[in-house]
DOFIKOL-109214 format. One record per residue (C-alpha): y, x, z; residue in three letters. Coordinates in steps of 0.2 Angstrom, whole numbers, padded with zeros to 4 digits, always signed. Each point is the difference from the previous one (the first is absolute). Layout:
<atoms>
YXZALA/...
</atoms>
This chain:
<atoms>
-0261-0239+0747MET/-0017+0008+0000SER/-0004+0018+0007ALA/-0001+0007-0018ALA/+0017-0007-0004ASP/+0007+0008+0015HIS/-0007+0017-0005LEU/+0007-0001-0018ASN/+0017-0005+0006SER/+0001+0015+0012ASP/-0006+0012-0014ALA/+0014-0006-0012VAL/+0013+0001+0014ILE/-0006+0018+0004ALA/+0001+0005-0019ASP/+0018-0007-0001LEU/+0005+0010+0015ARG/-0007+0016-0007HIS/+0009-0002-0017ARG/+0016-0004+0010LEU/-0001+0016+0010ALA/-0003+0010-0016GLU/+0015-0007-0009ALA/+0011+0003+0016GLU/-0006+0018+0000ASP/+0003+0002-0018THR/+0018-0007+0001LEU/+0003+0012+0015ARG/-0006+0015-0010ALA/+0011-0004-0015ILE/+0015-0004+0011ARG/-0002+0017+0009GLU/-0003+0010-0016GLY/-0018+0004+0003GLU/-0005-0007-0017VAL/+0007+0005-0017ASP/-0008-0013-0010ALA/-0011-0015+0000LEU/-0010-0007-0014VAL/-0004-0019+0000VAL/-0012-0008-0011GLN/+0008-0017-0005GLY/-0009-0016-0004ALA/+0003+0003-0019ASP/-0009+0017+0002ALA/+0016+0010-0005GLU/+0005+0015+0011GLU/+0017+0000+0008VAL/+0007+0016+0008PHE/+0010-0002+0016THR/+0009+0016+0007ILE/+0004+0001+0019GLY/+0016+0001+0008GLY/+0001+0019-0001ASP/+0007+0003-0018SER/-0002+0019+0001GLU/-0018+0000-0003SER/+0003-0010-0016TYR/+0014+0012-0005ARG/-0011+0015+0003THR/-0013-0008-0011PHE/+0012-0003-0014MET/+0008+0018+0001GLU/-0018+0007-0002ALA/-0002-0009-0017MET/+0002+0011-0015GLU/+0006-0014-0011PRO/+0017-0008+0003GLY/-0002-0015+0011ALA/+0011-0014+0006ALA/-0001-0014+0013ALA/+0009-0017-0004LEU/+0002-0016+0009ASP/-0004-0017-0008ALA/+0017-0001-0009GLU/-0003+0018-0007GLY/+0013+0009+0011ARG/-0004+0018+0004VAL/-0007+0003+0017LEU/-0005+0018-0003TYR/-0002+0013-0014LEU/-0010+0016+0003ASN/+0008+0017-0004SER/-0009+0001-0017THR/+0008-0016-0007LEU/+0017+0005+0008ARG/+0000+0016-0010ARG/-0006-0008-0016LEU/+0015-0013+0002LEU/+0012+0012+0007GLY/+0004-0012+0014ARG/+0000+0001+0019SER/-0009-0013+0011LEU/+0017-0005+0008GLU/+0007-0003-0018ASP/-0014-0012-0005VAL/-0007-0008+0016GLN/+0003-0018+0000GLY/+0005-0002-0018LYS/-0010-0009-0013PRO/-0013+0012-0007PHE/+0005-0004-0018GLN/+0017+0007+0002GLN/-0007+0017+0004VAL/-0005+0002-0018PHE/+0010+0001-0017ASP/+0000-0014-0012ALA/-0014+0007-0011ASP/-0013+0000+0015THR/+0007-0015+0010ARG/-0009-0013-0010GLY/-0017+0008+0002THR/+0002+0000+0019VAL/+0006-0018+0001GLU/-0015-0006-0010HIS/-0012+0009+0012LEU/+0008-0008+0015LEU/+0001-0017-0007ALA/-0019-0002-0003GLN/-0008-0013+0011PRO/-0015+0002+0011GLY/-0005+0015+0010THR/-0008+0011-0014ALA/+0006+0017-0004SER/+0011+0001-0016GLN/+0003+0015-0010SER/+0012+0006-0014GLY/+0008+0015-0008ASP/+0017+0007+0003LEU/+0011+0014-0008ARG/+0014+0008+0009PHE/+0013+0008-0011ARG/+0008+0016+0006ARG/+0017+0007-0005ASP/-0008+0017-0002THR/-0013-0006-0012GLY/-0019-0001+0002GLY/-0003-0018+0005ASP/-0012-0004+0014LEU/-0014-0012-0002HIS/-0008-0010+0015PHE/-0014-0013+0002SER/+0007-0012+0013VAL/-0010-0012+0011SER/+0006-0014+0011ALA/-0012-0007+0014THR/+0004-0014+0012PRO/+0001+0006+0018LEU/+0004-0007+0017LYS/+0010+0010+0012LEU/-0001-0007+0017GLY/+0007-0018-0002THR/+0008+0005-0016ILE/-0008-0002-0017THR/+0004+0011-0015GLY/-0006+0012-0013HIS/-0006+0018+0000ALA/+0005+0009-0016VAL/-0007+0017-0005THR/+0006+0011-0015PHE/-0013+0012-0007ALA/+0007+0014-0011ASP/-0009-0001-0017VAL/+0013+0011-0010THR/-0012+0014-0004GLU/-0013-0012-0006ARG/+0013-0010-0011VAL/+0007+0017-0007ARG/-0018+0006-0004ALA/-0004-0016-0009GLU/+0017+0001-0010ALA/-0004+0018-0004ALA/-0017-0005-0006GLU/+0007-0014-0010GLN/+0013+0011-0008SER/-0013+0013-0004GLU/-0010-0013-0009ARG/+0015-0006-0009ALA/+0005+0018-0005ALA/-0017+0004-0006ARG/+0000-0016-0011ALA/+0017+0004-0007VAL/-0005+0018-0004ILE/-0016-0006-0008ALA/+0008-0013-0011SER/+0014+0012-0006ALA/-0001+0004-0019ASN/+0009+0017+0004GLU/-0009+0015+0008ALA/+0004-0001+0019VAL/-0005+0013+0012LEU/+0004+0000+0019VAL/+0001+0016+0010CYS/+0000+0004+0019ASP/+0012+0012+0009ARG/-0009+0015-0006ASP/+0001-0005-0018GLY/-0018-0005-0001VAL/-0005-0015-0011ILE/-0007-0014+0010THR/+0001-0014-0012HIS/-0001-0001-0019ALA/-0002-0015-0011ASN/-0011-0002-0016VAL/+0015+0004-0011ALA/+0001+0017+0007ALA/-0015+0005-0010GLN/+0013+0004-0014ILE/+0008+0014+0010VAL/-0016+0007+0009TYR/-0018+0000-0007SER/-0010-0005+0015GLY/+0004-0006+0018ASN/+0016+0009+0006PRO/-0001-0007+0018VAL/-0001+0015+0012GLY/+0009+0012-0011LEU/+0017+0007+0002ARG/+0012-0009-0013PHE/+0007+0016-0006ALA/-0017+0007-0004GLU/-0007-0016-0008ALA/+0015-0005-0010VAL/+0012+0015-0004PRO/+0016-0006-0008LEU/+0013+0009-0010VAL/+0017-0010+0000PHE/+0009-0001-0016SER/+0017+0002+0008ASP/+0005+0018-0005ALA/+0011+0001+0015SER/-0013-0005+0012SER/-0012+0013+0008GLU/-0011-0014+0008MET/-0018+0000-0001ASP/-0014-0011+0007SER/+0001+0009+0017GLU/+0019-0002+0001GLY/+0000-0018-0005MET/-0013-0005+0014VAL/+0010+0011+0013SER/+0017-0008-0005ALA/-0008-0018+0001THR/-0008+0004+0017LEU/+0017+0005+0006ALA/+0007-0017-0005GLY/+0008+0003-0017ARG/-0007-0012-0013ALA/-0003+0005-0018LEU/+0004-0013-0013GLN/-0005+0000-0019GLY/-0002+0019-0003LYS/-0008+0005-0016GLU/-0014+0013+0002ALA/-0015+0008-0009LEU/-0017+0000+0008ALA/-0008+0014-0010PRO/-0017-0002+0009ASN/-0002-0019-0003ALA/-0015-0004-0010PRO/+0009-0013-0010MET/+0018-0004+0000VAL/+0012+0015+0003LYS/+0017-0008+0001ASP/+0005-0010+0015TYR/+0014-0008+0009LEU/-0001+0005+0018ILE/+0006-0010+0015SER/-0003+0005+0018ALA/+0005-0009+0017ALA/-0003+0004+0018PRO/-0014-0011+0008LEU/+0006-0009+0016GLN/-0011-0013+0009VAL/+0010-0013+0010ALA/+0015+0010+0001GLY/-0009+0015+0008ASP/+0002+0018-0004GLN/-0005+0006-0018ILE/-0019+0002+0000SER/-0002+0005-0018GLY/+0007-0004-0018CYS/-0004-0011-0015VAL/+0000+0007-0017ILE/+0001-0010-0016THR/-0004+0007-0017MET/+0005-0011-0015VAL/-0008+0005-0017ASP/+0014+0005-0012LEU/-0011+0004-0015SER/+0005-0016-0009GLN/+0018+0002+0004ARG/-0001+0018-0006LYS/-0008-0005-0016ALA/+0013-0013-0003ALA/+0014+0012+0003GLU/-0008+0013-0012LYS/-0002-0014-0013GLN/+0018-0005+0002GLN/+0006+0018-0002LEU/-0011+0001-0016LEU/+0007-0016-0006LEU/+0018+0005+0003MET/-0003+0016-0009MET/-0009-0009-0014GLU/+0014-0013-0001LEU/+0013+0014-0001ASP/-0010+0009-0014HIS/-0002-0017-0010ARG/+0018-0005+0002VAL/+0005+0017-0008LYS/-0012-0002-0014ASN/+0004-0018-0003THR/+0019+0005-0001LEU/-0004+0014-0012ALA/-0011-0012-0010LEU/+0014-0013-0002VAL/+0012+0013-0005LEU/-0012+0007-0013SER/-0003-0018-0007ILE/+0019-0003+0000SER/+0003+0016-0010THR/-0014-0001-0012ARG/+0003-0019-0004THR/+0018+0003-0003LEU/-0004+0014-0013SER/-0012-0012-0009HIS/+0010-0016-0001GLU/+0014-0003-0012ASP/+0008-0014+0009THR/+0005-0004+0017LEU/-0010-0016-0001GLU/-0015+0009-0005GLY/+0002+0013+0014PHE/+0002-0014+0013GLN/-0015-0009-0005LYS/-0011+0015-0002ALA/+0006+0008+0016PHE/-0001-0016+0010THR/-0018-0003-0006GLY/-0006+0017+0006ARG/+0008-0001+0017ILE/-0008-0017+0002GLN/-0017+0008-0004ALA/+0003+0014+0012LEU/+0006-0013+0013ALA/-0016-0011-0003ALA/-0011+0015+0004THR/+0010+0005+0015HIS/-0002-0018+0007THR/-0018+0000-0001MET/-0001+0017+0008LEU/+0011-0006+0014ALA/-0011-0015+0003ASP/-0015+0012+0001LYS/+0010+0011+0012SER/+0001+0014-0013TRP/-0019+0001-0001THR/-0011+0000-0015ASP/+0002-0014-0014LEU/-0013-0005-0013SER/+0003+0003-0018ILE/-0003-0019-0003GLU/+0014-0005+0011ASN/+0012+0012-0008VAL/-0004-0006-0018VAL/+0001-0019+0005ARG/+0016+0003+0009SER/+0008+0008-0015GLU/-0006-0012-0014VAL/+0002-0017+0010ALA/+0019-0002-0003PRO/-0003+0000-0019TYR/-0015-0012-0001LEU/+0007-0016+0007GLY/-0015-0011+0002GLY/-0011+0009-0013SER/-0008+0013+0012VAL/-0016-0001-0010GLU/+0008+0010-0014ARG/-0002+0016+0010VAL/-0018+0004+0006THR/-0006+0014+0011THR/-0016+0009+0005SER/-0004+0015+0010GLY/+0017+0001+0009LEU/-0006-0004+0017ASP/+0004+0018+0005VAL/+0012+0005+0014ALA/+0013+0014-0004VAL/+0013+0009+0010THR/+0018-0006+0002PRO/+0007+0013-0012ARG/-0013-0005-0014ALA/+0004-0018+0003ALA/+0018+0003-0003ILE/-0003+0010-0016ALA/-0013-0013-0006LEU/+0013-0014+0003GLY/+0013+0008-0011LEU/-0013+0004-0014ILE/-0007-0018+0000ILE/+0018-0007+0000HIS/+0004+0010-0016GLU/-0016-0005-0008LEU/+0004-0019+0004THR/+0018+0000-0006THR/-0005+0008-0016ASN/-0014-0013-0002ALA/+0012-0014+0003VAL/+0013+0008-0013LYS/-0012+0006-0014TYR/-0018-0001+0005GLY/-0013-0013+0004SER/+0010-0010+0012LEU/+0014-0003-0013SER/-0012-0013-0009SER/-0009-0015+0007GLU/-0018+0007-0004GLU/+0002+0017+0007GLY/-0010+0007+0015THR/-0002+0015+0010ILE/-0015+0008+0009HIS/+0002+0013+0013VAL/-0016+0009+0006SER/-0004+0015+0011GLY/-0014+0012-0001ALA/-0004+0017+0009ALA/-0003+0015-0011ARG/-0018+0006+0001ALA/-0003+0017+0009GLY/-0004+0008+0017GLU/+0012-0002+0014GLY/+0016-0010+0001PRO/+0007-0005-0017ALA/+0015-0008-0007PRO/+0000-0019-0004LEU/+0004-0005-0017THR/+0010-0016-0003ILE/+0000-0008-0017GLU/+0014-0012-0005TRP/-0006-0008-0017ARG/+0011-0014-0009GLU/-0008-0012-0013THR/+0006-0015-0010GLY/+0018+0006-0002GLY/+0011+0006-0015PRO/-0006+0015-0009GLU/+0005+0016+0009VAL/+0011+0012-0008VAL/+0003+0018+0006VAL/+0018+0000+0007PRO/+0012+0012-0009THR/+0008+0007+0016ARG/-0007+0003+0018ARG/+0008-0012+0013GLY/+0002+0003+0018PHE/-0015-0012+0003GLY/-0012+0012-0008ARG/+0007+0014+0011THR/-0003-0011+0015VAL/-0018-0003-0005ILE/-0004+0018-0005ALA/+0008+0008+0016ARG/-0002-0012+0014SER/-0017+0007+0006LEU/+0003+0018-0005GLN/+0003+0006+0017TYR/-0018+0005+0000SER/-0009+0010-0014PRO/-0013-0014-0001GLU/+0013-0014-0002GLY/+0009-0006-0015GLY/-0001-0014-0014ALA/+0000+0000-0019GLU/+0004-0015-0012VAL/-0009-0004-0016GLU/+0009-0010-0013PHE/-0016-0009-0007ASP/+0006-0013-0013PRO/-0012-0013+0008ALA/+0009+0002+0016GLY/+0008+0014+0011LEU/-0012+0009+0011VAL/+0005+0011+0016CYS/-0012+0011+0010ARG/+0006+0005+0017ILE/-0008+0013+0011ALA/+0001-0002+0019VAL/-0002+0016+0009PRO/-0016+0001+0011SER/+0010+0005+0015GLU/+0009-0017-0001ASP/-0016-0010+0000LEU/-0006-0008+0016ARG/
</atoms>
């Protein structure tokens, strides 16, 4: 061996002796509690923490941590819990020490803990937990599990950071966004007030109750209300106060006299509570009642009109029965004439019912009355100028008149022969302002007309049916070439 080789060998031996002395000194320091922890860089460049034999230093460190913290062995058994985590779980250290960490939690959170501890490798794992409390108000935590070596024991360090306030703030923000979206999309006027009765939110539909932006105004000043309940002395101020006290208001009719558009509303008000907290305001919904009010008014008018028409119809039927009986010599003649007139009345009533007792055109009335007597020869009756709407009372009167003229034409006039025809025309009288409409019934092609020797009930019906107005009436001309009847429809009945 050369001199150089001897020198290299002596240097290696000296270095080994120096490292051995350092290791013995380190082991002595750990054994005697002079060292709390030792960090060793492994060959795979991953850090491993080793705590010395004195556990008090580690426990002091864990107790100083603000989050909840736990030390576990390799099997997940509890070595130590700091006081923060013990208070959170409501358990003592003696109660859980040595037990599997998963058993410390309820079934809802156990799965998350087991998943974190089961991950391979030495990287830190994180997850979220929610602790349910019997008193309400769940707690939310971000939990992390990091591999750890405690002396000769390997395990995990688990920490719990309380994120309850952050989760609640996010939930409140999400609820606020959802509430704004709901309010904005509502078809009814929705206004939200705070504890002082000041409007904080109002959707677009609220423009029907207040012209402009009501946010920042007191509800009682922006939308004064008068409730329709005669026994109630409540106003806008009283409604808001009652709602803030926890008493909800459901479906009360009220008048908003200062509203720029609709005046009648159905009011509902409910206390505003966010996530079960105390009442922080109220939500007021105002439903437009204008259409319902109009429908109710129309229904009342229709009921009154129906009552009036039923009485008039019964009186008309009684009159037809009496007058027909006085002008017919046989029971068979009475039955035929009376039935025909009632059918004519019924036909007009049917058309009016189909039109919800609104106006009918004269054309419809004429066609309805002559149709049963024409069979397939509808061309025998022609019309012109009859596309004029009249009131229900005029339609009923015209129906009776046209019926009498038609039955007379079938018995004695143009419809009693195969060549006969009838033309019905309408023309307004010339002059200023509203004028009656003159309808002319003209028969041609039938037998020669002879003036009757006695006046029957049919002529009475024709002459008097429209005489409820000074402008109304009818007259019959017995022209030998064919009967002519001129009917005056009062201007007040024209539409």
